[in-house]
PDB file of the backbone (N, CA, C, O) and the ligand in Angstrom, with CONECT records:
HET     ZN  A 101       1
ATOM      1  N   UNK A   1      32.339 108.220 101.207  1.00  0.00           N
ATOM      2  CA  UNK A   1      32.301 109.545 101.825  1.00  0.00           C
ATOM      3  C   UNK A   1      31.402 110.468 101.022  1.00  0.00           C
ATOM      4  O   UNK A   1      31.532 110.568  99.802  1.00  0.00           O
ATOM      5  N   UNK A   2      30.504 111.132 101.702  1.00  0.00           N
ATOM      6  CA  UNK A   2      29.570 112.002 100.989  1.00  0.00           C
ATOM      7  C   UNK A   2      30.199 113.362 100.727  1.00  0.00           C
ATOM      8  O   UNK A   2      30.715 113.997 101.647  1.00  0.00           O
ATOM      9  N   UNK A   3      30.158 113.814  99.469  1.00  0.00           N
ATOM     10  CA  UNK A   3      30.764 115.127  99.184  1.00  0.00           C
ATOM     11  C   UNK A   3      30.011 116.245  99.885  1.00  0.00           C
ATOM     12  O   UNK A   3      28.827 116.134 100.202  1.00  0.00           O
ATOM     13  N   UNK A   4      30.730 117.302 100.110  1.00  0.00           N
ATOM     14  CA  UNK A   4      30.195 118.461 100.802  1.00  0.00           C
ATOM     15  C   UNK A   4      29.658 119.454  99.779  1.00  0.00           C
ATOM     16  O   UNK A   4      30.424 120.215  99.188  1.00  0.00           O
ATOM     17  N   UNK A   5      28.360 119.448  99.570  1.00  0.00           N
ATOM     18  CA  UNK A   5      27.778 120.266  98.513  1.00  0.00           C
ATOM     19  C   UNK A   5      27.421 121.672  98.985  1.00  0.00           C
ATOM     20  O   UNK A   5      27.024 121.897 100.127  1.00  0.00           O
ATOM     21  N   UNK A   6      27.584 122.609  98.045  1.00  0.00           N
ATOM     22  CA  UNK A   6      27.204 123.997  98.296  1.00  0.00           C
ATOM     23  C   UNK A   6      26.421 124.503  97.087  1.00  0.00           C
ATOM     24  O   UNK A   6      26.377 123.861  96.038  1.00  0.00           O
ATOM     25  N   UNK A   7      25.806 125.669  97.263  1.00  0.00           N
ATOM     26  CA  UNK A   7      25.001 126.236  96.189  1.00  0.00           C
ATOM     27  C   UNK A   7      25.570 127.594  95.769  1.00  0.00           C
ATOM     28  O   UNK A   7      25.905 128.429  96.609  1.00  0.00           O
ATOM     29  N   UNK A   8      25.670 127.795  94.455  1.00  0.00           N
ATOM     30  CA  UNK A   8      26.162 129.071  93.924  1.00  0.00           C
ATOM     31  C   UNK A   8      25.160 130.178  94.252  1.00  0.00           C
ATOM     32  O   UNK A   8      23.952 130.001  94.098  1.00  0.00           O
ATOM     33  N   UNK A   9      25.680 131.327  94.710  1.00  0.00           N
ATOM     34  CA  UNK A   9      24.804 132.445  95.072  1.00  0.00           C
ATOM     35  C   UNK A   9      24.146 133.058  93.835  1.00  0.00           C
ATOM     36  O   UNK A   9      23.117 133.724  93.950  1.00  0.00           O
ATOM     37  N   UNK A  10      24.728 132.841  92.657  1.00  0.00           N
ATOM     38  CA  UNK A  10      24.176 133.441  91.436  1.00  0.00           C
ATOM     39  C   UNK A  10      23.223 132.514  90.699  1.00  0.00           C
ATOM     40  O   UNK A  10      22.065 132.867  90.477  1.00  0.00           O
ATOM     41  N   UNK A  11      23.694 131.335  90.318  1.00  0.00           N
ATOM     42  CA  UNK A  11      22.874 130.481  89.454  1.00  0.00           C
ATOM     43  C   UNK A  11      22.182 129.363  90.221  1.00  0.00           C
ATOM     44  O   UNK A  11      21.398 128.606  89.648  1.00  0.00           O
ATOM     45  N   UNK A  12      22.467 129.260  91.509  1.00  0.00           N
ATOM     46  CA  UNK A  12      21.831 128.272  92.389  1.00  0.00           C
ATOM     47  C   UNK A  12      22.246 126.830  92.094  1.00  0.00           C
ATOM     48  O   UNK A  12      21.631 125.890  92.598  1.00  0.00           O
ATOM     49  N   UNK A  13      23.276 126.659  91.289  1.00  0.00           N
ATOM     50  CA  UNK A  13      23.752 125.312  90.989  1.00  0.00           C
ATOM     51  C   UNK A  13      24.347 124.671  92.245  1.00  0.00           C
ATOM     52  O   UNK A  13      25.015 125.333  93.040  1.00  0.00           O
ATOM     53  N   UNK A  14      24.096 123.388  92.404  1.00  0.00           N
ATOM     54  CA  UNK A  14      24.708 122.628  93.492  1.00  0.00           C
ATOM     55  C   UNK A  14      25.968 121.942  92.984  1.00  0.00           C
ATOM     56  O   UNK A  14      25.983 121.370  91.894  1.00  0.00           O
ATOM     57  N   UNK A  15      27.024 122.006  93.787  1.00  0.00           N
ATOM     58  CA  UNK A  15      28.262 121.312  93.425  1.00  0.00           C
ATOM     59  C   UNK A  15      29.106 121.147  94.676  1.00  0.00           C
ATOM     60  O   UNK A  15      28.877 121.820  95.681  1.00  0.00           O
ATOM     61  N   UNK A  16      30.092 120.242  94.614  1.00  0.00           N
ATOM     62  CA  UNK A  16      31.001 120.112  95.772  1.00  0.00           C
ATOM     63  C   UNK A  16      31.651 121.458  96.068  1.00  0.00           C
ATOM     64  O   UNK A  16      31.966 122.217  95.152  1.00  0.00           O
ATOM     65  N   UNK A  17      31.843 121.740  97.314  1.00  0.00           N
ATOM     66  CA  UNK A  17      32.286 123.097  97.659  1.00  0.00           C
ATOM     67  C   UNK A  17      33.662 123.425  97.087  1.00  0.00           C
ATOM     68  O   UNK A  17      33.999 124.597  96.917  1.00  0.00           O
ATOM     69  N   UNK A  18      34.460 122.399  96.787  1.00  0.00           N
ATOM     70  CA  UNK A  18      35.770 122.665  96.189  1.00  0.00           C
ATOM     71  C   UNK A  18      35.651 123.300  94.808  1.00  0.00           C
ATOM     72  O   UNK A  18      36.592 123.932  94.329  1.00  0.00           O
ATOM     73  N   UNK A  19      34.490 123.132  94.168  1.00  0.00           N
ATOM     74  CA  UNK A  19      34.294 123.686  92.831  1.00  0.00           C
ATOM     75  C   UNK A  19      33.996 125.186  92.842  1.00  0.00           C
ATOM     76  O   UNK A  19      33.991 125.838  91.797  1.00  0.00           O
ATOM     77  N   UNK A  20      33.752 125.712  94.018  1.00  0.00           N
ATOM     78  CA  UNK A  20      33.329 127.109  94.095  1.00  0.00           C
ATOM     79  C   UNK A  20      34.400 127.997  94.690  1.00  0.00           C
ATOM     80  O   UNK A  20      35.310 127.544  95.384  1.00  0.00           O
ATOM     81  N   UNK A  21      34.254 129.304  94.388  1.00  0.00           N
ATOM     82  CA  UNK A  21      34.950 130.300  95.188  1.00  0.00           C
ATOM     83  C   UNK A  21      34.162 130.469  96.481  1.00  0.00           C
ATOM     84  O   UNK A  21      32.933 130.401  96.487  1.00  0.00           O
ATOM     85  N   UNK A  22      34.876 130.689  97.561  1.00  0.00           N
ATOM     86  CA  UNK A  22      34.211 130.942  98.842  1.00  0.00           C
ATOM     87  C   UNK A  22      34.437 132.394  99.225  1.00  0.00           C
ATOM     88  O   UNK A  22      35.565 132.886  99.207  1.00  0.00           O
ATOM     89  N   UNK A  23      33.357 133.069  99.570  1.00  0.00           N
ATOM     90  CA  UNK A  23      33.421 134.450 100.018  1.00  0.00           C
ATOM     91  C   UNK A  23      32.863 134.460 101.436  1.00  0.00           C
ATOM     92  O   UNK A  23      31.777 133.941 101.695  1.00  0.00           O
ATOM     93  N   UNK A  24      33.604 135.045 102.324  1.00  0.00           N
ATOM     94  CA  UNK A  24      33.277 134.963 103.751  1.00  0.00           C
ATOM     95  C   UNK A  24      33.096 136.335 104.361  1.00  0.00           C
ATOM     96  O   UNK A  24      33.904 137.240 104.149  1.00  0.00           O
ATOM     97  N   UNK A  25      32.033 136.475 105.114  1.00  0.00           N
ATOM     98  CA  UNK A  25      31.918 137.660 105.977  1.00  0.00           C
ATOM     99  C   UNK A  25      32.448 137.235 107.340  1.00  0.00           C
ATOM    100  O   UNK A  25      31.806 136.486 108.075  1.00  0.00           O
ATOM    101  N   UNK A  26      33.619 137.728 107.649  1.00  0.00           N
ATOM    102  CA  UNK A  26      34.307 137.273 108.857  1.00  0.00           C
ATOM    103  C   UNK A  26      33.537 137.716 110.090  1.00  0.00           C
ATOM    104  O   UNK A  26      33.169 138.881 110.240  1.00  0.00           O
ATOM    105  N   UNK A  27      33.309 136.758 110.956  1.00  0.00           N
ATOM    106  CA  UNK A  27      32.443 136.995 112.102  1.00  0.00           C
ATOM    107  C   UNK A  27      32.985 138.079 113.030  1.00  0.00           C
ATOM    108  O   UNK A  27      32.234 138.941 113.486  1.00  0.00           O
ATOM    109  N   UNK A  28      34.280 138.038 113.306  1.00  0.00           N
ATOM    110  CA  UNK A  28      34.848 138.959 114.300  1.00  0.00           C
ATOM    111  C   UNK A  28      34.918 140.392 113.781  1.00  0.00           C
ATOM    112  O   UNK A  28      34.632 141.333 114.521  1.00  0.00           O
ATOM    113  N   UNK A  29      35.297 140.567 112.507  1.00  0.00           N
ATOM    114  CA  UNK A  29      35.518 141.924 111.987  1.00  0.00           C
ATOM    115  C   UNK A  29      34.385 142.410 111.089  1.00  0.00           C
ATOM    116  O   UNK A  29      34.297 143.605 110.806  1.00  0.00           O
ATOM    117  N   UNK A  30      33.506 141.494 110.632  1.00  0.00           N
ATOM    118  CA  UNK A  30      32.414 141.822 109.708  1.00  0.00           C
ATOM    119  C   UNK A  30      32.929 142.247 108.328  1.00  0.00           C
ATOM    120  O   UNK A  30      32.163 142.786 107.530  1.00  0.00           O
ATOM    121  N   UNK A  31      34.184 142.018 108.041  1.00  0.00           N
ATOM    122  CA  UNK A  31      34.691 142.327 106.707  1.00  0.00           C
ATOM    123  C   UNK A  31      34.473 141.134 105.789  1.00  0.00           C
ATOM    124  O   UNK A  31      34.437 139.984 106.225  1.00  0.00           O
ATOM    125  N   UNK A  32      34.331 141.443 104.510  1.00  0.00           N
ATOM    126  CA  UNK A  32      34.093 140.399 103.523  1.00  0.00           C
ATOM    127  C   UNK A  32      35.406 140.092 102.822  1.00  0.00           C
ATOM    128  O   UNK A  32      36.077 140.994 102.321  1.00  0.00           O
ATOM    129  N   UNK A  33      35.768 138.826 102.789  1.00  0.00           N
ATOM    130  CA  UNK A  33      37.034 138.448 102.158  1.00  0.00           C
ATOM    131  C   UNK A  33      36.891 137.101 101.462  1.00  0.00           C
ATOM    132  O   UNK A  33      35.856 136.441 101.556  1.00  0.00           O
ATOM    133  N   UNK A  34      37.946 136.709 100.764  1.00  0.00           N
ATOM    134  CA  UNK A  34      37.922 135.475  99.996  1.00  0.00           C
ATOM    135  C   UNK A  34      38.573 134.334 100.752  1.00  0.00           C
ATOM    136  O   UNK A  34      39.513 134.525 101.523  1.00  0.00           O
ATOM    137  N   UNK A  35      38.048 133.142 100.512  1.00  0.00           N
ATOM    138  CA  UNK A  35      38.685 131.871 100.862  1.00  0.00           C
ATOM    139  C   UNK A  35      38.725 131.527 102.353  1.00  0.00           C
ATOM    140  O   UNK A  35      38.209 130.499 102.792  1.00  0.00           O
ATOM    141  N   UNK A  36      39.361 132.431 103.119  1.00  0.00           N
ATOM    142  CA  UNK A  36      39.674 132.082 104.495  1.00  0.00           C
ATOM    143  C   UNK A  36      38.794 132.819 105.478  1.00  0.00           C
ATOM    144  O   UNK A  36      38.315 133.918 105.200  1.00  0.00           O
ATOM    145  N   UNK A  37      38.590 132.215 106.609  1.00  0.00           N
ATOM    146  CA  UNK A  37      37.935 132.919 107.695  1.00  0.00           C
ATOM    147  C   UNK A  37      36.701 132.191 108.191  1.00  0.00           C
ATOM    148  O   UNK A  37      36.077 131.406 107.477  1.00  0.00           O
ATOM    149  N   UNK A  38      36.375 132.479 109.434  1.00  0.00           N
ATOM    150  CA  UNK A  38      35.190 131.910 110.049  1.00  0.00           C
ATOM    151  C   UNK A  38      34.060 132.925 109.980  1.00  0.00           C
ATOM    152  O   UNK A  38      34.228 134.088 110.349  1.00  0.00           O
ATOM    153  N   UNK A  39      32.932 132.480 109.513  1.00  0.00           N
ATOM    154  CA  UNK A  39      31.798 133.388 109.473  1.00  0.00           C
ATOM    155  C   UNK A  39      30.792 132.941 108.436  1.00  0.00           C
ATOM    156  O   UNK A  39      30.809 131.796 107.983  1.00  0.00           O
ATOM    157  N   UNK A  40      29.908 133.866 108.062  1.00  0.00           N
ATOM    158  CA  UNK A  40      28.886 133.544 107.082  1.00  0.00           C
ATOM    159  C   UNK A  40      29.533 133.451 105.705  1.00  0.00           C
ATOM    160  O   UNK A  40      30.286 134.339 105.305  1.00  0.00           O
ATOM    161  N   UNK A  41      29.237 132.375 104.984  1.00  0.00           N
ATOM    162  CA  UNK A  41      29.897 132.151 103.700  1.00  0.00           C
ATOM    163  C   UNK A  41      28.899 132.144 102.560  1.00  0.00           C
ATOM    164  O   UNK A  41      27.740 131.759 102.719  1.00  0.00           O
ATOM    165  N   UNK A  42      29.381 132.583 101.400  1.00  0.00           N
ATOM    166  CA  UNK A  42      28.632 132.422 100.162  1.00  0.00           C
ATOM    167  C   UNK A  42      29.563 131.767  99.156  1.00  0.00           C
ATOM    168  O   UNK A  42      30.786 131.860  99.266  1.00  0.00           O
ATOM    169  N   UNK A  43      28.965 131.105  98.174  1.00  0.00           N
ATOM    170  CA  UNK A  43      29.760 130.370  97.191  1.00  0.00           C
ATOM    171  C   UNK A  43      29.372 130.825  95.803  1.00  0.00           C
ATOM    172  O   UNK A  43      28.232 131.208  95.540  1.00  0.00           O
ATOM    173  N   UNK A  44      30.365 130.772  94.916  1.00  0.00           N
ATOM    174  CA  UNK A  44      30.153 131.272  93.557  1.00  0.00           C
ATOM    175  C   UNK A  44      30.915 130.382  92.581  1.00  0.00           C
ATOM    176  O   UNK A  44      32.069 130.029  92.823  1.00  0.00           O
ATOM    177  N   UNK A  45      30.263 130.020  91.475  1.00  0.00           N
ATOM    178  CA  UNK A  45      30.962 129.295  90.420  1.00  0.00           C
ATOM    179  C   UNK A  45      32.101 130.164  89.885  1.00  0.00           C
ATOM    180  O   UNK A  45      31.933 131.374  89.736  1.00  0.00           O
ATOM    181  N   UNK A  46      33.241 129.570  89.597  1.00  0.00           N
ATOM    182  CA  UNK A  46      34.319 130.351  88.985  1.00  0.00           C
ATOM    183  C   UNK A  46      34.037 130.587  87.503  1.00  0.00           C
ATOM    184  O   UNK A  46      34.758 130.094  86.635  1.00  0.00           O
ATOM    185  N   UNK A  47      32.985 131.344  87.229  1.00  0.00           N
ATOM    186  CA  UNK A  47      32.568 131.607  85.851  1.00  0.00           C
ATOM    187  C   UNK A  47      32.163 133.063  85.684  1.00  0.00           C
ATOM    188  O   UNK A  47      31.680 133.710  86.614  1.00  0.00           O
ATOM    189  N   UNK A  48      32.374 133.556  84.471  1.00  0.00           N
ATOM    190  CA  UNK A  48      32.065 134.966  84.172  1.00  0.00           C
ATOM    191  C   UNK A  48      30.609 135.286  84.487  1.00  0.00           C
ATOM    192  O   UNK A  48      30.321 136.297  85.128  1.00  0.00           O
ATOM    193  N   UNK A  49      29.703 134.444  84.049  1.00  0.00           N
ATOM    194  CA  UNK A  49      28.281 134.748  84.188  1.00  0.00           C
ATOM    195  C   UNK A  49      27.881 134.856  85.662  1.00  0.00           C
ATOM    196  O   UNK A  49      27.114 135.743  86.037  1.00  0.00           O
ATOM    197  N   UNK A  50      28.392 133.973  86.475  1.00  0.00           N
ATOM    198  CA  UNK A  50      28.038 133.996  87.890  1.00  0.00           C
ATOM    199  C   UNK A  50      28.691 135.174  88.609  1.00  0.00           C
ATOM    200  O   UNK A  50      28.089 135.782  89.495  1.00  0.00           O
ATOM    201  N   UNK A  51      29.911 135.488  88.225  1.00  0.00           N
ATOM    202  CA  UNK A  51      30.592 136.627  88.831  1.00  0.00           C
ATOM    203  C   UNK A  51      29.852 137.919  88.493  1.00  0.00           C
ATOM    204  O   UNK A  51      29.651 138.773  89.357  1.00  0.00           O
ATOM    205  N   UNK A  52      29.449 138.054  87.234  1.00  0.00           N
ATOM    206  CA  UNK A  52      28.749 139.276  86.823  1.00  0.00           C
ATOM    207  C   UNK A  52      27.397 139.399  87.511  1.00  0.00           C
ATOM    208  O   UNK A  52      27.019 140.478  87.966  1.00  0.00           O
ATOM    209  N   UNK A  53      26.689 138.310  87.584  1.00  0.00           N
ATOM    210  CA  UNK A  53      25.383 138.358  88.253  1.00  0.00           C
ATOM    211  C   UNK A  53      25.562 138.678  89.727  1.00  0.00           C
ATOM    212  O   UNK A  53      24.770 139.418  90.311  1.00  0.00           O
ATOM    213  N   UNK A  54      26.598 138.123  90.321  1.00  0.00           N
ATOM    214  CA  UNK A  54      26.850 138.360  91.744  1.00  0.00           C
ATOM    215  C   UNK A  54      27.083 139.834  92.005  1.00  0.00           C
ATOM    216  O   UNK A  54      26.644 140.378  93.018  1.00  0.00           O
ATOM    217  N   UNK A  55      27.784 140.476  91.071  1.00  0.00           N
ATOM    218  CA  UNK A  55      28.104 141.884  91.254  1.00  0.00           C
ATOM    219  C   UNK A  55      26.922 142.779  90.880  1.00  0.00           C
ATOM    220  O   UNK A  55      26.520 143.645  91.657  1.00  0.00           O
ATOM    221  N   UNK A  56      26.372 142.562  89.690  1.00  0.00           N
ATOM    222  CA  UNK A  56      25.316 143.457  89.208  1.00  0.00           C
ATOM    223  C   UNK A  56      24.033 143.329  90.021  1.00  0.00           C
ATOM    224  O   UNK A  56      23.353 144.322  90.282  1.00  0.00           O
ATOM    225  N   UNK A  57      23.716 142.139  90.406  1.00  0.00           N
ATOM    226  CA  UNK A  57      22.472 141.923  91.155  1.00  0.00           C
ATOM    227  C   UNK A  57      22.716 141.803  92.654  1.00  0.00           C
ATOM    228  O   UNK A  57      21.809 141.499  93.430  1.00  0.00           O
ATOM    229  N   UNK A  58      23.957 142.049  93.037  1.00  0.00           N
ATOM    230  CA  UNK A  58      24.332 142.023  94.451  1.00  0.00           C
ATOM    231  C   UNK A  58      23.926 140.719  95.138  1.00  0.00           C
ATOM    232  O   UNK A  58      23.456 140.720  96.275  1.00  0.00           O
ATOM    233  N   UNK A  59      24.116 139.614  94.427  1.00  0.00           N
ATOM    234  CA  UNK A  59      23.740 138.321  95.015  1.00  0.00           C
ATOM    235  C   UNK A  59      24.606 137.981  96.226  1.00  0.00           C
ATOM    236  O   UNK A  59      24.131 137.441  97.225  1.00  0.00           O
ATOM    237  N   UNK A  60      25.882 138.312  96.104  1.00  0.00           N
ATOM    238  CA  UNK A  60      26.766 138.001  97.229  1.00  0.00           C
ATOM    239  C   UNK A  60      26.418 138.863  98.433  1.00  0.00           C
ATOM    240  O   UNK A  60      26.338 138.380  99.563  1.00  0.00           O
ATOM    241  N   UNK A  61      26.213 140.154  98.167  1.00  0.00           N
ATOM    242  CA  UNK A  61      25.891 141.062  99.257  1.00  0.00           C
ATOM    243  C   UNK A  61      24.630 140.629  99.983  1.00  0.00           C
ATOM    244  O   UNK A  61      24.552 140.683 101.211  1.00  0.00           O
ATOM    245  N   UNK A  62      23.651 140.202  99.209  1.00  0.00           N
ATOM    246  CA  UNK A  62      22.391 139.771  99.831  1.00  0.00           C
ATOM    247  C   UNK A  62      22.565 138.471 100.598  1.00  0.00           C
ATOM    248  O   UNK A  62      22.010 138.284 101.681  1.00  0.00           O
ATOM    249  N   UNK A  63      23.350 137.582 100.009  1.00  0.00           N
ATOM    250  CA  UNK A  63      23.570 136.301 100.665  1.00  0.00           C
ATOM    251  C   UNK A  63      24.340 136.471 101.982  1.00  0.00           C
ATOM    252  O   UNK A  63      24.088 135.778 102.968  1.00  0.00           O
ATOM    253  N   UNK A  64      25.281 137.412 101.958  1.00  0.00           N
ATOM    254  CA  UNK A  64      26.124 137.617 103.137  1.00  0.00           C
ATOM    255  C   UNK A  64      25.541 138.643 104.101  1.00  0.00           C
ATOM    256  O   UNK A  64      26.005 138.772 105.234  1.00  0.00           O
ATOM    257  N   UNK A  65      24.529 139.370 103.650  1.00  0.00           N
ATOM    258  CA  UNK A  65      23.972 140.479 104.427  1.00  0.00           C
ATOM    259  C   UNK A  65      25.074 141.459 104.814  1.00  0.00           C
ATOM    260  O   UNK A  65      25.191 141.879 105.966  1.00  0.00           O
ATOM    261  N   UNK A  66      25.876 141.808 103.814  1.00  0.00           N
ATOM    262  CA  UNK A  66      26.973 142.756 104.015  1.00  0.00           C
ATOM    263  C   UNK A  66      27.318 143.351 102.661  1.00  0.00           C
ATOM    264  O   UNK A  66      26.992 142.772 101.625  1.00  0.00           O
ATOM    265  N   UNK A  67      27.978 144.507 102.664  1.00  0.00           N
ATOM    266  CA  UNK A  67      28.393 145.060 101.386  1.00  0.00           C
ATOM    267  C   UNK A  67      29.729 144.437 100.983  1.00  0.00           C
ATOM    268  O   UNK A  67      30.633 144.258 101.799  1.00  0.00           O
ATOM    269  N   UNK A  68      29.815 144.116  99.696  1.00  0.00           N
ATOM    270  CA  UNK A  68      30.992 143.439  99.182  1.00  0.00           C
ATOM    271  C   UNK A  68      31.877 144.479  98.500  1.00  0.00           C
ATOM    272  O   UNK A  68      31.423 145.140  97.566  1.00  0.00           O
ATOM    273  N   UNK A  69      33.126 144.643  98.937  1.00  0.00           N
ATOM    274  CA  UNK A  69      33.976 145.677  98.351  1.00  0.00           C
ATOM    275  C   UNK A  69      34.309 145.370  96.899  1.00  0.00           C
ATOM    276  O   UNK A  69      34.516 144.210  96.542  1.00  0.00           O
ATOM    277  N   UNK A  70      34.364 146.419  96.042  1.00  0.00           N
ATOM    278  CA  UNK A  70      34.658 146.206  94.620  1.00  0.00           C
ATOM    279  C   UNK A  70      35.966 145.457  94.399  1.00  0.00           C
ATOM    280  O   UNK A  70      36.102 144.716  93.425  1.00  0.00           O
ATOM    281  N   UNK A  71      36.922 145.646  95.294  1.00  0.00           N
ATOM    282  CA  UNK A  71      38.222 145.001  95.107  1.00  0.00           C
ATOM    283  C   UNK A  71      38.091 143.481  95.161  1.00  0.00           C
ATOM    284  O   UNK A  71      38.891 142.759  94.566  1.00  0.00           O
ATOM    285  N   UNK A  72      37.090 143.011  95.870  1.00  0.00           N
ATOM    286  CA  UNK A  72      36.879 141.570  95.940  1.00  0.00           C
ATOM    287  C   UNK A  72      36.446 141.030  94.569  1.00  0.00           C
ATOM    288  O   UNK A  72      36.898 139.971  94.132  1.00  0.00           O
ATOM    289  N   UNK A  73      35.569 141.777  93.909  1.00  0.00           N
ATOM    290  CA  UNK A  73      35.162 141.349  92.568  1.00  0.00           C
ATOM    291  C   UNK A  73      36.333 141.430  91.597  1.00  0.00           C
ATOM    292  O   UNK A  73      36.488 140.591  90.709  1.00  0.00           O
ATOM    293  N   UNK A  74      37.158 142.467  91.791  1.00  0.00           N
ATOM    294  CA  UNK A  74      38.337 142.594  90.924  1.00  0.00           C
ATOM    295  C   UNK A  74      39.283 141.418  91.111  1.00  0.00           C
ATOM    296  O   UNK A  74      39.847 140.904  90.145  1.00  0.00           O
ATOM    297  N   UNK A  75      39.452 140.999  92.353  1.00  0.00           N
ATOM    298  CA  UNK A  75      40.326 139.860  92.631  1.00  0.00           C
ATOM    299  C   UNK A  75      39.796 138.608  91.942  1.00  0.00           C
ATOM    300  O   UNK A  75      40.568 137.815  91.402  1.00  0.00           O
ATOM    301  N   UNK A  76      38.475 138.432  91.961  1.00  0.00           N
ATOM    302  CA  UNK A  76      37.888 137.253  91.322  1.00  0.00           C
ATOM    303  C   UNK A  76      38.019 137.328  89.797  1.00  0.00           C
ATOM    304  O   UNK A  76      38.254 136.319  89.133  1.00  0.00           O
ATOM    305  N   UNK A  77      37.862 138.539  89.256  1.00  0.00           N
ATOM    306  CA  UNK A  77      38.052 138.701  87.815  1.00  0.00           C
ATOM    307  C   UNK A  77      39.470 138.331  87.417  1.00  0.00           C
ATOM    308  O   UNK A  77      39.700 137.727  86.369  1.00  0.00           O
ATOM    309  N   UNK A  78      40.421 138.705  88.273  1.00  0.00           N
ATOM    310  CA  UNK A  78      41.811 138.380  87.968  1.00  0.00           C
ATOM    311  C   UNK A  78      42.060 136.877  88.045  1.00  0.00           C
ATOM    312  O   UNK A  78      42.819 136.329  87.246  1.00  0.00           O
ATOM    313  N   UNK A  79      41.429 136.221  88.993  1.00  0.00           N
ATOM    314  CA  UNK A  79      41.560 134.758  89.070  1.00  0.00           C
ATOM    315  C   UNK A  79      41.025 134.114  87.806  1.00  0.00           C
ATOM    316  O   UNK A  79      41.611 133.184  87.254  1.00  0.00           O
ATOM    317  N   UNK A  80      39.899 134.638  87.370  1.00  0.00           N
ATOM    318  CA  UNK A  80      39.275 134.098  86.175  1.00  0.00           C
ATOM    319  C   UNK A  80      40.189 134.290  84.966  1.00  0.00           C
ATOM    320  O   UNK A  80      40.364 133.382  84.154  1.00  0.00           O
ATOM    321  N   UNK A  81      40.767 135.482  84.860  1.00  0.00           N
ATOM    322  CA  UNK A  81      41.661 135.783  83.742  1.00  0.00           C
ATOM    323  C   UNK A  81      42.867 134.851  83.773  1.00  0.00           C
ATOM    324  O   UNK A  81      43.310 134.363  82.733  1.00  0.00           O
ATOM    325  N   UNK A  82      43.392 134.609  84.967  1.00  0.00           N
ATOM    326  CA  UNK A  82      44.542 133.709  85.091  1.00  0.00           C
ATOM    327  C   UNK A  82      44.180 132.288  84.716  1.00  0.00           C
ATOM    328  O   UNK A  82      44.925 131.610  84.009  1.00  0.00           O
ATOM    329  N   UNK A  83      43.043 131.847  85.191  1.00  0.00           N
ATOM    330  CA  UNK A  83      42.611 130.483  84.891  1.00  0.00           C
ATOM    331  C   UNK A  83      42.446 130.312  83.384  1.00  0.00           C
ATOM    332  O   UNK A  83      42.797 129.274  82.822  1.00  0.00           O
ATOM    333  N   UNK A  84      41.909 131.342  82.741  1.00  0.00           N
ATOM    334  CA  UNK A  84      41.706 131.266  81.298  1.00  0.00           C
ATOM    335  C   UNK A  84      43.030 131.286  80.562  1.00  0.00           C
ATOM    336  O   UNK A  84      43.185 130.615  79.542  1.00  0.00           O
ATOM    337  N   UNK A  85      43.987 132.051  81.072  1.00  0.00           N
ATOM    338  CA  UNK A  85      45.306 132.090  80.436  1.00  0.00           C
ATOM    339  C   UNK A  85      45.933 130.704  80.490  1.00  0.00           C
ATOM    340  O   UNK A  85      46.565 130.262  79.531  1.00  0.00           O
ATOM    341  N   UNK A  86      45.756 130.025  81.609  1.00  0.00           N
ATOM    342  CA  UNK A  86      46.304 128.674  81.755  1.00  0.00           C
ATOM    343  C   UNK A  86      45.643 127.719  80.771  1.00  0.00           C
ATOM    344  O   UNK A  86      46.287 126.834  80.205  1.00  0.00           O
ATOM    345  N   UNK A  87      44.359 127.918  80.583  1.00  0.00           N
ATOM    346  CA  UNK A  87      43.619 127.069  79.647  1.00  0.00           C
ATOM    347  C   UNK A  87      43.912 127.400  78.191  1.00  0.00           C
ATOM    348  O   UNK A  87      43.531 126.652  77.291  1.00  0.00           O
ATOM    349  N   UNK A  88      44.592 128.524  77.959  1.00  0.00           N
ATOM    350  CA  UNK A  88      44.867 128.928  76.596  1.00  0.00           C
ATOM    351  C   UNK A  88      43.680 129.590  75.922  1.00  0.00           C
ATOM    352  O   UNK A  88      43.607 129.660  74.695  1.00  0.00           O
ATOM    353  N   UNK A  89      42.746 130.075  76.739  1.00  0.00           N
ATOM    354  CA  UNK A  89      41.575 130.744  76.179  1.00  0.00           C
ATOM    355  C   UNK A  89      41.739 132.253  76.318  1.00  0.00           C
ATOM    356  O   UNK A  89      42.453 132.743  77.192  1.00  0.00           O
ATOM    357  N   UNK A  90      41.066 132.965  75.441  1.00  0.00           N
ATOM    358  CA  UNK A  90      41.099 134.423  75.550  1.00  0.00           C
ATOM    359  C   UNK A  90      40.193 134.862  76.690  1.00  0.00           C
ATOM    360  O   UNK A  90      39.166 134.236  76.952  1.00  0.00           O
ATOM    361  N   UNK A  91      40.578 135.948  77.373  1.00  0.00           N
ATOM    362  CA  UNK A  91      39.680 136.474  78.405  1.00  0.00           C
ATOM    363  C   UNK A  91      38.325 136.836  77.800  1.00  0.00           C
ATOM    364  O   UNK A  91      38.233 137.270  76.652  1.00  0.00           O
ATOM    365  N   UNK A  92      37.310 136.651  78.577  1.00  0.00           N
ATOM    366  CA  UNK A  92      35.976 136.947  78.077  1.00  0.00           C
ATOM    367  C   UNK A  92      35.822 138.456  77.911  1.00  0.00           C
ATOM    368  O   UNK A  92      36.106 139.225  78.829  1.00  0.00           O
ATOM    369  N   UNK A  93      35.370 138.868  76.733  1.00  0.00           N
ATOM    370  CA  UNK A  93      35.251 140.299  76.458  1.00  0.00           C
ATOM    371  C   UNK A  93      34.241 140.965  77.385  1.00  0.00           C
ATOM    372  O   UNK A  93      34.335 142.164  77.649  1.00  0.00           O
ATOM    373  N   UNK A  94      33.311 140.220  77.862  1.00  0.00           N
ATOM    374  CA  UNK A  94      32.290 140.802  78.716  1.00  0.00           C
ATOM    375  C   UNK A  94      32.873 141.374  80.002  1.00  0.00           C
ATOM    376  O   UNK A  94      32.242 142.207  80.654  1.00  0.00           O
ATOM    377  N   UNK A  95      34.048 140.941  80.362  1.00  0.00           N
ATOM    378  CA  UNK A  95      34.656 141.446  81.589  1.00  0.00           C
ATOM    379  C   UNK A  95      35.474 142.711  81.358  1.00  0.00           C
ATOM    380  O   UNK A  95      35.909 143.342  82.321  1.00  0.00           O
ATOM    381  N   UNK A  96      35.689 143.089  80.124  1.00  0.00           N
ATOM    382  CA  UNK A  96      36.560 144.234  79.858  1.00  0.00           C
ATOM    383  C   UNK A  96      35.861 145.553  80.132  1.00  0.00           C
ATOM    384  O   UNK A  96      36.458 146.616  79.958  1.00  0.00           O
TER     385      UNK A  96
HETATM  386 ZN    ZN A 101      26.888 129.770  89.469  1.00  0.00          ZN2+
END
């Protein structure tokens, strides 16, 4: 079975889509949300560097052709913080 590859909106890395966060501009409402929904999608590595580039350089917004609400980035930062807590690593200071 061939894996389903996607490309990170920030660093352009190719990886199976399960490795990425999915951000969706929902077709019916045009709102941008995480994970679920039918519409235009962008993918992002679950990493500080890609999240920061996505926000500062508006990579997600450009990829989705929509404005991405700040709360969405906050939600991703929280996921990252949780994942790091599970790993026993300190949160990255760059996100503070
Ligand atoms: Zn990336």
